[in-house]
C-alpha positions in Angstrom: -1.1 26.5 -40.4 2.5 26.4 -41.4 5.0 23.8 -40.2 6.6 26.1 -37.7 3.4 26.8 -35.9 2.5 23.1 -35.8 5.9 22.3 -34.4 5.5 24.9 -31.6 2.0 23.7 -30.8 3.0 20.1 -30.6 6.0 20.8 -28.4 3.8 23.0 -26.1 1.2 20.2 -25.8 3.9 17.6 -25.1 5.4 19.7 -22.3 1.9 20.3 -20.8 1.2 16.6 -21.0 4.4 15.6 -19.3 3.9 18.2 -16.5 0.3 16.8 -16.0 1.6 13.2 -15.9 4.2 14.2 -13.3 1.6 15.8 -11.0 -0.8 12.8 -11.4 1.9 10.4 -10.6 2.8 12.3 -7.4 -0.7 12.0 -6.1 -1.1 8.3 -7.1 -0.5 5.8 -4.3 -2.2 4.0 -1.5 -4.8 5.9 0.5 -3.6 6.4 4.1 -6.3 5.1 6.5 -6.8 4.5 10.1 -7.7 0.8 10.8 -11.0 1.7 12.4 -12.0 3.6 9.2 -11.7 0.6 7.0 -15.2 -0.7 6.0 -16.6 -3.3 3.6 -17.1 -0.6 1.0 -13.3 -0.4 0.9 -12.8 -4.0 -0.3 -10.5 -3.9 -3.3 -9.0 -0.5 -2.4 -5.3 -0.1 -2.1 -4.5 1.5 1.3 -1.6 2.2 3.7 -2.0 1.7 7.4 0.4 2.3 10.3 0.2 0.4 13.6 1.7 -1.9 16.1 2.0 -5.7 15.6 -0.2 -7.4 18.2 0.7 -10.9 17.0 2.8 -12.5 14.2 2.9 -16.0 12.7 5.3 -17.0 10.0 4.9 -20.5 8.6 8.1 -20.6 6.6 6.4 -19.1 3.5 3.7 -16.5 4.5 3.5 -14.0 7.3 0.3 -13.4 9.2 -0.1 -10.4 11.4 -2.7 -8.8 13.6 -2.1 -5.1 13.5 -3.7 -2.4 15.7 -3.7 1.4 16.1 -5.7 3.7 18.3 -8.9 3.0 16.3 -9.0 -0.8 15.8 -7.4 -4.0 14.8 -7.1 -5.8 11.4 -5.4 -9.0 10.2 -2.8 -8.7 7.5 -1.1 -11.4 5.3 2.1 -11.0 3.3 2.5 -13.9 0.9 5.8 -15.6 0.1 5.9 -14.0 -3.4 5.8 -10.5 -1.9 8.3 -11.4 0.8 10.7 -12.7 -1.8 10.1 -9.8 -4.3 10.5 -7.1 -1.7 13.2 -8.9 0.2 11.4 -8.6 3.5 13.3 -9.9 6.5 10.4 -11.4 8.5 12.7 -11.7 11.6 12.8 -7.9 11.9 9.0 -7.8 12.4 8.1 -8.8 15.9 5.2 -8.3 18.3 5.3 -4.7 19.3 7.0 -3.5 16.1 5.6 -0.2 14.7 5.0 -0.9 11.0 3.4 0.5 7.8 1.7 -1.9 5.5 0.6 -1.0 1.9 -1.9 -3.4 0.5 -5.4 -4.3 -0.8 -8.4 -4.6 1.5 -9.9 -8.1 1.2 -12.7 -10.0 2.9 -11.7 -13.5 4.2 -14.1 -15.6 6.3 -16.4 -12.5 6.7 -13.6 -10.4 8.2 -11.7 -7.6 6.6 -8.0 -8.1 6.1 -5.1 -6.5 4.2 -3.2 -8.4 1.6 0.2 -6.7 1.9 2.1 -5.5 -1.1 4.8 -3.9 1.1 5.7 -3.7 4.7 8.3 -1.5 6.5 9.2 -1.1 10.1 9.1 2.4 11.5 11.5 3.5 14.1 
């Protein structure tokens, strides 16, 4: 092959690779789940849930929530590091708030919970 053909081939492959990376990145993210569908097999999985805050406790560092939807309830914890990094205003999250939490499914004291990576209120 001559240099011109190699150049065209390498540019074509590069463009195809960039396009493929774009589409893969668009589909990457937390899996949206209903609370009642979360099972022990999901431990370690990154998920996104929406629900209402049934209860909230903030100890000055970490935020502990009980969240429910029409399928079930789950506990969620957002640690101080995440609160600081994401600049989460814990005062805006109250009992009855409609929220979305992205986080990792965890097992704590034989109960499933979500370790939150992000939390937003939905109006």
